[in-house]
C-alpha atoms as one frame of an Amber mdcrd trajectory, in Angstrom:
protein
 -93.267  44.899 143.959 -94.394  43.172 147.172 -96.725  40.200 146.824-100.468
  40.910 146.753-103.488  38.682 146.336-105.350  38.374 143.064-108.395  40.034
 144.619-106.248  42.981 145.753-104.778  43.288 142.255-108.225  43.376 140.667
-109.271  46.141 143.047-106.169  48.235 142.430-106.465  48.160 138.640-110.267
  48.437 138.572-110.815  45.052 136.946-113.350  42.252 137.075-111.957  38.896
 138.203-113.179  35.753 136.445-112.266  32.094 136.781-110.817  30.088 139.588
-108.943  32.054 142.262-105.218  31.385 142.311-103.840  30.194 145.617-100.513
  31.903 144.936-100.003  35.640 145.464 -98.861  37.968 142.688 -95.149  38.771
 142.984 -94.061  39.941 139.537 -95.454  41.508 136.378 -94.682  40.366 132.833
 -95.759  41.368 129.343 -93.927  38.491 127.630 -95.562  35.052 127.753 -92.133
  33.425 127.391 -90.713  35.233 130.414 -92.802  34.085 133.333 -91.351  34.588
 136.795 -92.451  33.028 140.048 -95.907  34.350 140.959 -96.207  36.332 137.706
 -99.317  37.935 136.253 -99.344  38.377 132.482-100.606  41.701 131.119-101.825
  41.100 127.566-101.003  44.346 125.810-101.975  45.170 122.255 -99.263  46.699
 120.086 -98.918  47.781 116.496 -97.475  44.428 115.431 -99.013  41.861 117.738
-101.741  41.327 120.299-100.821  39.921 123.697-104.225  38.253 124.000-103.017
  35.642 121.501-100.429  34.477 124.032-102.484  34.237 127.229-102.739  30.464
 126.975 -98.952  30.231 126.457 -98.446  32.386 129.543-100.520  30.014 131.667
 -98.642  27.016 130.238 -95.369  28.670 131.246 -96.514  29.158 134.830 -98.391
  32.476 134.991-100.591  32.790 138.082-103.133  35.002 136.313-103.649  37.253
 133.303-105.018  40.749 132.737-107.008  41.120 129.519-109.229  43.589 127.698
-112.961  43.202 128.231-113.322  43.257 124.432-111.716  39.802 124.336-114.073
  37.941 126.672-115.531  35.825 123.880-112.122  34.990 122.432-110.944  33.764
 125.856-114.059  31.742 126.656-112.046  28.523 126.430-109.946  29.675 129.403
-112.902  30.375 131.673-111.433  28.308 134.522-108.208  30.321 134.476-107.947
  33.435 136.674-108.295  36.399 134.305-108.904  40.020 135.291-110.845  41.896
 132.612-110.232  45.637 132.270-111.077  48.308 129.733-107.414  48.878 128.803
-104.565  46.590 130.023-101.925  49.316 129.555-103.937  51.813 131.612-104.417
  49.086 134.235-100.652  48.516 134.344-100.150  52.247 134.824-102.691  52.289
 137.695-100.834  49.437 139.372 -97.545  51.332 139.058 -99.131  54.494 140.493
-100.362  52.437 143.448 -96.900  50.941 144.020 -95.364  54.417 143.870 -97.439
  55.379 146.923 -95.900  52.461 148.815 -92.313  53.652 148.308 -90.849  55.369
 151.346 -87.876  56.931 149.564 -87.592  59.893 147.215 -88.095  59.752 143.453
 -86.079  61.814 140.979 -87.576  62.062 137.488 -85.351  62.792 134.480 -86.653
  64.041 131.140 -85.345  65.888 128.099 -84.849  65.410 124.388 -81.417  63.770
 124.811 -79.220  62.451 127.581 -81.921  61.088 129.914 -80.366  57.648 130.224
 -76.856  59.022 130.654 -77.927  61.375 133.460 -80.033  58.700 135.139 -77.247
  56.091 135.087 -74.602  58.566 136.248 -76.810  59.765 139.107 -77.467  56.211
 140.248 -73.734  55.570 140.277 -72.968  58.892 141.996 -75.351  58.059 144.852
 -74.215  54.471 145.397 -72.041  55.215 148.444 -74.680  57.359 150.125 -78.049
  55.664 149.587 -79.790  52.520 148.487 -80.573  53.639 144.956 -82.374  52.059
 142.035 -83.798  53.208 138.730 -85.070  52.544 135.239 -83.668  49.661 133.236
 -81.840  50.872 130.127 -83.908  53.499 128.331 -87.310  52.343 129.562 -89.014
  55.739 129.591 -92.240  55.282 127.596 -95.895  54.859 128.545 -95.033  51.189
 129.039 -91.424  51.480 130.211 -92.133  53.882 133.083 -94.743  51.695 134.853
 -92.559  48.609 134.411 -89.592  50.507 135.877 -91.620  51.681 138.886 -92.980
  48.192 139.574 -89.411  46.865 139.756 -88.403  49.296 142.502 -87.924  47.726
 145.945 -90.023  49.388 148.642 -86.875  49.888 150.735 -85.189  52.139 148.151
 -83.865  55.466 149.452 -83.588  57.146 146.056 -85.299  56.058 142.843 -84.174
  57.628 139.566 -86.641  57.174 136.711 -86.472  58.644 133.231 -89.570  59.717
 131.289 -89.919  60.388 127.576 -92.797  61.497 125.383 -93.441  61.588 121.655
 -96.899  63.188 121.532 -98.682  66.031 123.330-100.549  64.942 126.450 -98.437
  61.875 127.233 -96.464  63.415 130.104 -99.523  63.854 132.319-100.040  60.102
 132.549 -96.359  59.569 133.424 -96.479  62.329 136.035 -99.507  60.647 137.631
 -97.442  57.476 138.009 -94.164  59.003 139.159 -95.228  61.906 141.396 -91.577
  63.013 141.528 -90.026  64.715 144.534 -87.251  66.205 142.404 -86.655  66.652
 138.697 -83.920  67.016 136.097 -84.418  68.431 132.611 -81.484  67.646 130.330
 -82.358  69.779 127.286 -85.024  70.715 124.763 -84.280  69.534 121.244 -86.154
  68.875 118.040 -86.837  65.170 118.429 -90.530  64.519 117.631 -91.070  68.143
 116.684 -93.387  66.999 113.894 -95.850  65.822 116.529 -95.452  68.848 118.803
 -95.190  71.655 116.254 -92.877  73.989 118.190 -90.037  73.835 120.681 -92.183
  75.737 123.175 -94.796  72.975 123.029 -92.085  70.370 123.622 -90.752  72.323
 126.600 -94.177  72.776 128.187 -94.970  69.096 127.716 -91.742  67.974 129.391
 -92.098  70.444 132.252 -95.521  68.927 132.994 -93.570  66.136 134.652 -92.590
  68.575 137.416 -95.850  70.512 137.800 -96.732  69.039 141.217 -93.300  69.215
 142.843 -93.764  71.323 145.962 -91.652  74.055 147.555 -89.455  71.512 149.348
 -88.475  69.964 146.030 -86.380  71.239 143.153 -85.859  70.982 139.414 -82.441
  71.096 137.808 -82.297  72.642 134.331 -79.452  73.636 131.990 -78.172  77.167
 132.113 -78.119  77.570 128.345 -81.162  76.044 126.678 -80.010  76.626 123.135
 -76.476  75.365 123.645 -77.599  72.146 125.297 -80.784  71.528 123.384 -80.299
  73.125 120.027 -83.843  74.481 120.215 -84.161  77.814 118.352 -86.609  79.329
 120.798 -86.295  81.465 123.925 -88.046  79.523 126.672 -86.293  80.904 129.713
 -89.570  82.108 131.203 -91.128  78.637 131.377 -89.334  77.430 134.570 -90.999
  80.328 136.430 -94.270  78.439 136.093 -92.977  75.721 138.435 -93.845  75.747
 142.163 -90.498  74.430 143.384 -86.944  75.691 143.562 -85.196  75.833 140.181
 -81.429  75.370 139.880 -79.386  76.032 136.747 -76.388  73.802 136.054 -73.611
  74.376 133.545 -72.377  77.729 134.817 -70.195  79.028 137.618 -72.212  79.528
 140.790 -71.925  79.085 144.548 -74.791  76.642 145.017 -73.839  73.848 142.635
 -70.749  72.048 141.396 -69.648  73.062 137.919 -67.077  72.078 135.327 -64.666
  74.969 135.070 -62.138  73.200 132.875 -61.858  69.970 130.899 -59.234  68.357
 128.714 -58.875  65.204 126.676 -56.949  62.235 127.984 -55.978  59.047 126.170
 -59.135  57.219 127.231 -61.659  60.022 127.734 -62.250  63.502 129.119 -60.899
  64.755 132.458 -63.358  67.128 134.108 -62.084  69.648 136.658 -65.157  70.063
 138.867 -65.360  72.844 141.449 -67.717  72.099 144.339 -69.534  74.610 146.578
 -67.005  73.786 149.305 -64.318  75.333 147.092 -62.610  71.988 146.512 -61.665
  71.028 142.960 -61.809  67.358 141.971 -60.661  65.708 138.748 -63.130  63.225
 137.297 -62.219  61.028 134.332 -65.159  59.934 132.185 -64.590  57.407 129.432
 -66.108  59.337 126.541 -65.047  62.141 124.233 -68.504  63.665 123.948 -68.961
  67.205 125.278 -72.698  66.557 125.491 -72.135  63.551 127.742 -69.776  65.621
 129.892 -72.651  68.085 130.392 -74.937  65.197 131.349 -72.388  64.001 133.926
 -72.270  67.534 135.310 -76.051  67.445 135.784 -75.766  64.140 137.672 -73.022
  65.533 139.934 -75.162  68.586 140.727 -78.198  66.453 141.488 -76.203  64.119
 143.739 -74.933  67.034 145.787 -78.414  68.573 146.045 -79.583  65.189 147.382
 -76.998  65.321 150.173 -74.316  62.991 148.864 -70.780  63.728 150.064 -68.666
  65.254 147.287 -65.811  62.805 147.904 -68.184  59.851 147.566 -69.612  61.316
 144.357 -66.154  61.730 142.841 -65.077  58.260 143.951 -68.210  56.706 142.460
 -67.887  58.456 139.094 -64.118  58.159 138.660 -63.405  56.474 135.300 -67.160
  56.348 134.695 -68.006  54.734 131.380 -71.488  55.672 130.180 -72.810  52.184
 129.568 -76.177  53.247 128.251 -75.356  56.017 125.824 -76.561  53.608 123.143
 -73.164  54.131 121.548 -71.204  50.895 121.260 -67.576  51.042 120.149 -65.852
  47.928 118.885 -62.413  47.536 117.319 -61.953  44.683 114.875 -58.761  42.646
 114.506 -58.470  44.192 111.022 -58.007  47.634 112.569 -61.487  48.964 111.769
 -63.396  50.730 114.567 -67.181  50.436 114.455 -69.331  52.931 116.374 -72.968
  51.887 116.713 -75.173  54.787 117.806 -78.212  53.804 115.810 -81.072  53.664
 118.293 -82.080  57.288 117.708 -81.394  60.091 115.286 -82.112  63.777 115.743
 -79.896  66.807 115.061 -78.394  66.914 118.560 -77.607  63.203 118.815 -76.103
  63.198 115.285 -73.856  66.137 116.164 -72.800  64.447 119.413 -72.040  61.183
 117.611 -69.982  62.902 114.911 -68.031  64.777 117.567 -67.306  61.527 119.440
 -66.205  59.890 116.210 -63.883  62.808 115.432 -62.152  62.347 118.808 -61.215
  58.791 117.785 -59.554  59.852 114.539 -55.759  59.692 114.467 -53.306  60.524
 111.695 -53.876  58.179 108.773 -57.387  57.185 109.859 -60.479  57.693 107.732
 -63.896  58.806 108.977 -66.878  56.868 107.548 -70.461  57.889 108.345 -73.342
  55.449 107.669 -76.494  57.562 107.930 -80.120  56.458 107.677 -81.735  59.859
 108.071 -83.891  61.465 110.763 -87.608  61.255 111.341 -90.376  63.264 113.027
 -88.870  66.681 112.259 -91.905  67.900 110.319 -91.282  70.936 108.152 -87.706
  71.142 109.421 -86.653  67.807 107.905 -85.077  69.132 104.697 -83.300  71.995
 106.469 -81.914  69.744 109.224 -80.823  67.052 106.755 -78.911  69.734 104.837
 -77.192  70.730 108.085 -76.194  67.088 108.683 -74.368  67.035 105.335 -72.496
  70.210 106.272 -71.818  68.880 109.761 -70.399  65.601 108.436 -67.967  67.480
 106.219 -67.022  69.821 109.067 -66.220  66.859 111.343 -63.909  65.304 108.771
 -66.093  62.578 107.258 -64.440  61.306 104.061 -66.887  58.546 103.100 -70.616
  59.206 103.549 -72.892  56.178 103.214 -76.570  57.110 102.845 -79.152  54.393
 103.418 -82.530  55.165 101.843 -85.410  53.131 100.544 -87.836  54.996 102.783
 -89.839  58.192 102.726 -86.575  59.988 103.613 -84.983  59.606 100.150 -85.540
  63.278  99.268 -84.058  64.393 102.577 -80.984  62.230 102.013 -80.583  63.835
  98.581 -80.279  67.139 100.422 -77.706  65.631 102.819 -75.623  64.441  99.866
 -75.884  67.841  98.176 -74.666  69.666 101.279 -71.826  67.210 101.888 -70.531
  67.431  98.321 -70.734  71.234  98.396 -68.807  71.440 101.682 -66.258  68.727
 100.825 -65.907  68.141  97.067 -63.197  65.520  97.583 -65.485  63.430  99.769
 -67.021  60.205  98.551 -70.704  59.232  98.789 -72.277  55.765  98.552 -76.058
  55.306  98.300 -77.985  52.131  99.186 -81.692  51.390  99.013 -82.630  49.630
 102.240 -80.556  47.650 104.677 -80.764  44.171 103.124 -77.244  42.842 102.536
 -75.830  46.247 103.464 -73.259  44.758 105.853 -71.775  42.508 103.151 -71.926
  45.294 100.540 -70.240  47.761 102.861 -67.365  45.522 103.973 -65.287  45.748
 100.719 -65.272  49.551 101.019 -63.723  49.500 104.512 -60.021  49.372 105.309
 -57.710  49.333 108.290 -57.839  52.619 110.198 -61.458  53.367 109.326 -63.678
  54.773 112.072 -67.219  53.850 111.002 -70.197  55.568 112.635 -73.673  54.031
 112.208 -76.511  56.476 112.845 -80.183  56.262 112.008 -83.662  56.270 113.526
 -84.895  53.321 115.530 -86.691  50.688 113.485 -84.984  51.371 110.154 -82.522
  48.474 110.378 -79.335  50.520 110.808 -78.806  48.958 114.241 -79.061  45.474
 112.728 -76.566  46.393 110.006 -74.096  47.644 112.617 -74.355  44.390 114.542
 -74.081  42.290 111.389 -70.956  44.234 110.458 -69.445  43.555 113.891 -70.315
  39.877 113.573 -68.823  39.709 110.089 -65.537  41.230 111.217 -65.032  39.636
 114.643 -62.701  36.661 114.438 -63.435  35.258 117.894 -67.043  35.392 119.119
 -68.990  33.969 122.003 -72.621  34.017 120.923 -75.289  33.801 123.634 -78.727
  32.815 122.334 -81.361  34.588 124.444 -84.207  32.570 122.889 -82.526  29.325
 123.973 -81.833  30.815 127.404 -85.514  31.718 127.754 -86.602  28.228 126.706
 -84.274  26.614 129.243 -85.702  28.773 132.032 -89.219  27.740 130.986 -88.227
  24.073 131.124 -86.802  24.463 134.603 -89.983  26.301 135.646 -92.086  23.386
 134.470 -89.687  20.934 136.118 -89.611  22.461 139.605 -93.186  23.790 139.688
 -94.693  27.139 140.656 -93.839  26.921 144.362 -90.087  26.633 143.849 -88.023
  29.750 143.120 -85.239  29.817 140.557 -81.970  31.620 141.259 -79.764  32.337
 138.251 -76.111  31.866 139.122 -73.986  34.541 137.414 -70.675  34.172 139.227
 -67.363  34.259 137.334 -68.615  36.978 134.953 -71.748  34.942 134.289 -69.755
  31.860 133.339 -67.484  33.819 131.037 -70.235  35.574 129.086 -70.922  39.082
 130.424 -72.014  39.700 134.006 -74.125  42.817 133.473 -75.607  41.990 130.073
 -76.519  38.441 131.028 -77.963  39.492 134.393 -80.177  42.089 132.752 -81.467
  39.455 130.360 -82.167  37.047 133.220 -84.069  39.764 135.044 -86.166  40.331
 131.934 -86.688  36.572 131.598 -88.378  36.456 134.983 -85.868  34.791 137.302
 -86.555  35.239 141.004 -83.024  35.919 142.279 -79.439  36.140 141.087 -76.424
  34.551 142.717 -72.859  35.908 142.723 -69.635  34.916 144.408 -68.544  38.254
 145.794 -70.068  41.485 147.013 -68.075  43.284 144.310 -70.020  41.360 141.677
 -73.262  42.258 143.421 -72.251  45.923 143.613 -71.548  45.917 139.868 -75.048
  44.634 139.195 -76.700  47.122 141.523 -74.795  49.984 139.890 -75.965  48.717
 136.503 -79.588  48.925 137.649 -80.269  45.257 138.359 -82.780  45.190 141.209
 -83.520  41.489 141.672 -82.584  40.042 145.068 -78.893  39.082 144.901 -77.409
  36.285 146.987 -73.660  36.550 147.729 -72.333  33.022 148.097 -68.805  33.864
 149.259 -68.998  37.144 151.139 -65.886  38.025 153.143 -65.357  40.273 156.143
 -63.686  42.860 153.910 -66.837  43.190 151.824 -69.541  43.544 154.459 -70.068
  47.284 153.970 -70.595  46.744 150.252 -73.157  44.053 150.996 -75.025  46.352
 153.370 -74.854  49.445 151.183 -76.167  47.672 148.093 -78.808  45.575 149.844
 -77.231  42.248 148.986 -78.071  39.049 150.842 -74.901  37.356 152.105 -74.655
  33.642 152.808 -72.884  33.517 156.172 -70.837  30.593 157.390 -68.882  31.768
 160.450 -69.315  33.707 163.679 -66.624  36.167 162.592 -68.425  37.003 159.360
 -71.716  37.378 161.230 -70.155  39.816 163.704 -68.527  41.946 160.997 -71.736
  42.055 158.979 -73.812  42.967 162.044 -71.448  45.813 162.903 -71.625  47.186
 159.353 -75.413  46.976 159.364 -75.690  48.693 162.762 -73.354  51.485 161.689
 -75.497  51.991 158.585 -78.764  51.882 160.503 -80.031  48.927 158.466 -81.235
  45.384 158.955 -79.625  42.888 156.588 -81.181  39.651 155.360 -78.831  36.679
 155.544 -78.859  32.997 154.633 -77.089  30.506 156.881 -74.732  27.966 155.286
 -74.630  24.427 156.638 -72.084  21.867 155.482 -73.962  18.608 154.944 -71.079
  16.881 153.185 -69.420  19.198 150.669 -66.529  19.856 153.068 -66.016  23.440
 151.959 -67.925  26.236 153.710 -70.597  26.175 156.369 -71.151  25.130 159.944
 -71.634  21.467 160.834 -75.210  20.235 161.217 -74.761  19.655 164.958 -73.604
  23.287 165.344 -76.397  24.950 163.374 -78.706  25.673 166.326 -76.004  27.498
 168.286 -74.928  29.348 165.157 -78.501  30.417 164.401 -78.952  31.672 167.966
 -75.717  33.642 167.652 -76.902  35.273 164.419 -80.327  35.992 165.949 -78.618
  37.788 168.816 -77.496  40.447 166.340 -80.534  42.681 165.981 -79.266  44.063
 162.688 -79.303  40.614 161.037 -82.440  38.802 159.892 -82.255  35.120 158.931
 -84.320  34.588 155.774 -82.736  31.499 154.269 -80.725  28.317 154.708 -78.279
  26.873 152.180 -76.166  23.824 151.591 -74.330  22.416 148.590 -74.522  18.936
 147.084 -71.109  17.460 146.346 -71.946  14.674 143.898 -75.451  15.269 142.527
 -74.282  14.685 138.937 -72.793  11.239 139.685 -75.228   8.280 139.895 -72.564
   6.244 141.675 -72.774   8.744 144.554 -76.570   8.984 144.778 -76.636   7.390
 148.216 -74.323  10.135 149.494 -76.507  12.852 147.908 -79.626  11.391 149.541
 -77.782  11.405 152.845 -77.076  15.127 152.328 -80.756  15.744 151.587 -81.724
  13.900 154.763 -79.245  15.893 156.849 -80.478  19.161 155.364 -84.081  18.250
 156.165 -83.103  17.549 159.766 -81.390  20.957 159.995 -84.536  22.639 158.673
 -86.561  20.929 161.397 -84.114  22.109 164.064 -84.403  25.712 162.886 -88.178
  25.520 162.823 -88.007  24.645 166.497 -86.337  28.058 166.940 -89.386  29.626
 165.289 -87.455  30.164 162.034 -90.333  28.965 159.885 -90.325  31.417 156.984
 -86.999  30.452 155.429 -86.017  30.015 151.786 -84.172  26.680 151.900 -81.988
  25.708 148.957 -79.468  22.999 148.206 -79.670  21.978 144.546 -77.768  23.396
 141.597 -78.452  22.239 138.033 -77.692  18.553 138.611 -79.540  18.352 141.908
 -82.551  20.206 140.550 -82.863  17.781 137.650 -82.097  14.462 139.355 -83.437
  14.876 142.895 -86.985  16.295 143.167 -86.846  15.851 146.931 -83.745  18.060
 147.022 -85.343  21.130 145.434 -86.828  22.477 148.684 -87.883  26.159 148.239
 -85.380  27.229 145.589 -82.914  25.832 143.064 -79.688  27.518 141.910 -79.255
  27.146 138.144 -76.017  28.153 136.451 -74.741  25.751 133.820 -78.252  24.622
 132.935 -79.242  28.127 131.851 -76.843  27.760 128.932 -78.181  24.341 127.982
 -75.056  22.636 129.348 -74.974  19.466 131.417 -72.818  18.806 134.509 -72.803
  15.108 133.608 -74.377  12.454 131.350 -77.016  11.536 133.951 -78.369  15.072
 133.845 -78.522  15.031 130.049 -80.548  11.839 130.159 -83.103  13.419 132.489
 -83.813  16.828 130.900 -83.454  18.151 127.381 -82.086  21.687 127.172 -81.331
  24.043 124.280 -77.681  24.897 123.743 -77.394  28.654 124.307 -73.627  29.319
 123.923 -71.455  29.096 120.831 -67.745  29.847 120.471 -66.601  30.698 116.952
 -63.360  31.725 115.289 -62.329  32.141 111.652 -59.545  30.862 109.447 -57.043
  33.718 109.175 -54.295  32.028 107.128 -54.034  28.867 105.003 -50.635  27.143
 104.791 -49.298  24.146 102.843 -46.415  21.955 104.059 -44.083  19.201 102.886
 -43.758  15.800 104.400 -41.553  15.874 107.487 -42.211  19.526 108.325 -42.923
  20.117 111.992 -45.683  22.390 113.267 -45.929  24.502 116.419 -43.862  24.945
 119.564 -41.844  21.846 120.289 -42.520  20.484 116.809 -45.067  18.099 118.296
 -46.849  17.465 114.980 -44.943  16.046 112.014 -46.516  16.568 108.567 -47.332
  13.107 107.084 -47.316  13.966 103.344 -46.566  16.689 100.794 -49.236  19.321
 100.207 -50.625  18.979 103.709 -52.987  21.953 104.252 -53.591  23.752 107.515
 -55.616  26.711 108.667 -54.483  29.154 111.316 -57.158  30.464 113.663 -56.401
  33.563 115.791 -57.524  31.932 119.022 -55.166  30.559 121.618 -55.085  29.642
 125.277 -55.290  33.323 126.267 -58.685  33.383 124.572 -59.912  30.238 126.305
 -58.866  27.462 123.914 -57.408  24.868 126.317 -53.791  24.019 125.574 -54.601
  20.394 126.420 -56.576  20.179 123.157 -53.212  20.262 121.340 -52.990  17.226
 119.013 -56.147  15.728 120.488 -59.073  18.116 120.087 -61.011  19.071 116.989
 -63.272  21.787 115.617 -65.818  21.983 112.793 -65.272  23.867 109.534 -68.397
  24.036 107.382 -69.741  21.131 109.392 -66.709  18.885 108.904 -64.216  17.758
 111.481 -60.829  19.501 111.530 -58.250  18.222 114.014 -56.236  20.637 116.130
 -52.590  19.931 115.279 -49.431  21.033 117.013 -49.265  22.829 120.312 -51.843
  25.566 120.869 -50.143  28.942 121.281 -51.171  31.912 123.395 -52.811  33.639
 120.417 -53.359  31.011 117.741 -53.904  27.385 116.856 -53.456  25.235 113.744
 -56.157  22.979 112.297 -56.049  20.218 109.681 -58.319  21.271 106.776 -57.283
  18.558 104.310 -60.364  17.207 102.578 -62.437  20.298 103.392 -62.415  21.714
  99.863 -64.624  24.715 100.645 -62.439  25.920 103.529 -61.319  29.468 102.806
 -59.684  32.370 104.583 -62.568  33.812 106.581 -64.435  30.509 106.937 -66.105
  30.157 110.307 -64.584  27.653 112.725 -66.904  26.159 115.340 -64.960  25.587
 118.559 -68.112  24.464 120.364 -71.821  25.204 120.269 -74.199  25.286 117.305
 -73.701  27.056 113.986 -75.422  26.774 110.616 -77.176  23.554 111.614 -74.049
  21.868 112.997 -73.439  21.086 116.685 -70.262  20.406 118.630 -71.089  20.032
 122.313 -68.894  21.997 124.743 -68.836  18.916 126.962 -66.852  17.128 124.226
 -64.198  19.833 124.138 -64.039  19.813 127.938 -63.643  16.041 128.055 -60.904
  15.982 125.407 -58.962  18.672 127.275 -59.284  16.890 130.615 -61.323  19.629
 132.281 -64.936  20.377 133.109 -67.318  22.485 131.068 -67.489  25.083 133.875
 -63.797  25.829 133.446 -64.115  25.883 129.667 -66.499  28.851 129.893 -64.819
  30.613 132.805 -61.488  30.716 130.932 -62.796  32.787 128.005 -60.506  35.763
 127.495 -61.287  39.458 127.003 -60.447  39.414 123.272 -63.454  37.198 122.568
 -66.338  39.385 121.413 -69.513  38.652 123.408 -72.583  38.845 121.172 -76.152
  38.412 122.416 -78.652  37.314 119.764 -82.387  36.713 119.754 -83.273  39.713
 121.947
């Protein structure tokens, strides 16, 4: 959303403004008092579990410009009468009015996606399919509710060509409010199923409610619907006449026709399904999608049809979707070192999604494997609950489930009895386990699992099945990098308070977000209210755009080969040479766009950038390209973490200030100027300028001791392994490659951990580093191998096979700073994180 004044905001949402007017404009919206972005207004929403009005004061403390509150809470908030608060009848309705207003400011087209299942898959696939043809953006994750839709719309940039937003409902009448926000130009209906049928009564009511989303699409628009309602939706009702009530063109996908692409053949490959797609041109293209679900294949088909209807070139669509991996199917597949595959699909449960999940699980089964189904039941099916639960038991047997684990302890116990009855009748040799509730389920389940098991977790949201799946993954993963989102959020808040409300914060996510996970971490940072993200390459920026990240993205090391990617995905390159400027300008002109750029000046780093005495000529050169717009100026401090070099850093700050003055003389006055990374932001207030670039500090890590002395941060990353084997040796035995460690006495006990230098454990820690086992120091002995390392566990009586080993971070009240491991291995903490290998399971906690 573009910045608006507080008075404008009050007028748009129909509120009454009280308190002192904020000097700063509103730039972002937040509903979490811990996640306050630059220029943020806090909407205090009331939910079933908590009331946002309790956190208004926290929001102001964390830097909120203003708050929106219910008029019913005036007396409660009397102590904040000096703070700018807009009182409204209903904060959620006010948020929806703001989103509807912002929708009118978007110049591009909006495609709305609804249906009982597959909305997120279709939306994500369509965004990816359009990436080479348009600037495209869309909903984050599965944000499709009365709250999620307005938040998704408010995140859309006003320059977007195509916006793809999903909309979901659970009660009659809800779709009208979402339609009033979205006002779609085009629509996609994925299917009509029985989710929430208890609230709607009939499938016809569900269908009419969902089609309300498209009721105002005019003759120039269209709606895409499945050819076979029953096959795709599982709804036992003939509703073919309902699309005739729409005023726009209606296209049917999923059948052979001349107007749309269609899948005329598909076959399984080693890593997914190959779709043979015939396009209206007559051309046939093979598209590999990394899933074994026939339902997901149908969703991909819908996205391909929509992309072609929107004018995308078929070759670009195929190129964009080749090897597509549906990242937001809510199904997570993880293979443990013990040979057990865990499939977490536990965010929803209705007959269609259960059938799809069981089918996907069956595709993973190989000879000798065993199918295990952990099922927590289905909700909101009304009078159909017992019948549908009986069908699930039959379906599980039909798909080869050998061990059925039923998790009750809720009002669904009787329904799960029916599931067990049907399963036993259909497969007498099958085994059934019953548990009451999810407490300790992960630990109780583990002894029943064996190598070769394919374990599917499925249950309704909010019942704890998702937590059990994650606890089971955690319990079985030997090597884990744990990222603490709560600590990350606290660190951002501390930097906000440090730099003040007028200074933006850019989160640096280069090198796969410092070895964590580029997409997952960037999404979290967007939710935490950061102003921009920084990457090294345009490829990294393209990955984030494709994943739905819509924050401004600065590309620090854009090359001439990547300029078209930067233009196409609306990235902001930092430019440092005339050649790069010319290539970028040509790409922008050919695309009919104007690209924002930041100039790079070398004030002493000696790496990239023009010299200070060349900046004026360089700026004039860039300004001569009408397709380039200078919006920022950057430099890089070389020694900001080293007190012995402070005089040099201050010289860099002085030079940068002089360059800013020179550019102002060229009438470049509205620039975002930035120089400081974590160390500079902490130690040099005068070097913060308009923005700071924080990377290492987000994780609670320090570039040097002087930074640690100046700002306390919460450690947000932890690297863990486990003891896999315990060995005992005689005096004189030698351990590891080269025999570099000689056993000093008989009975010497070691533990083997399955982490080596391929996983990111520096080989230079051999015979000099240490880890913690149950809080006690265990030296690393012998030479670290590619896949393993040996540790001295003598004197640690409670060390066992399976005991956690803390490589660095915090665990069970014990801390081993990553900076210590980096120092002992003769490297820097940046490299320690960036070296983490792909076998290390990345786990985000505290979300």
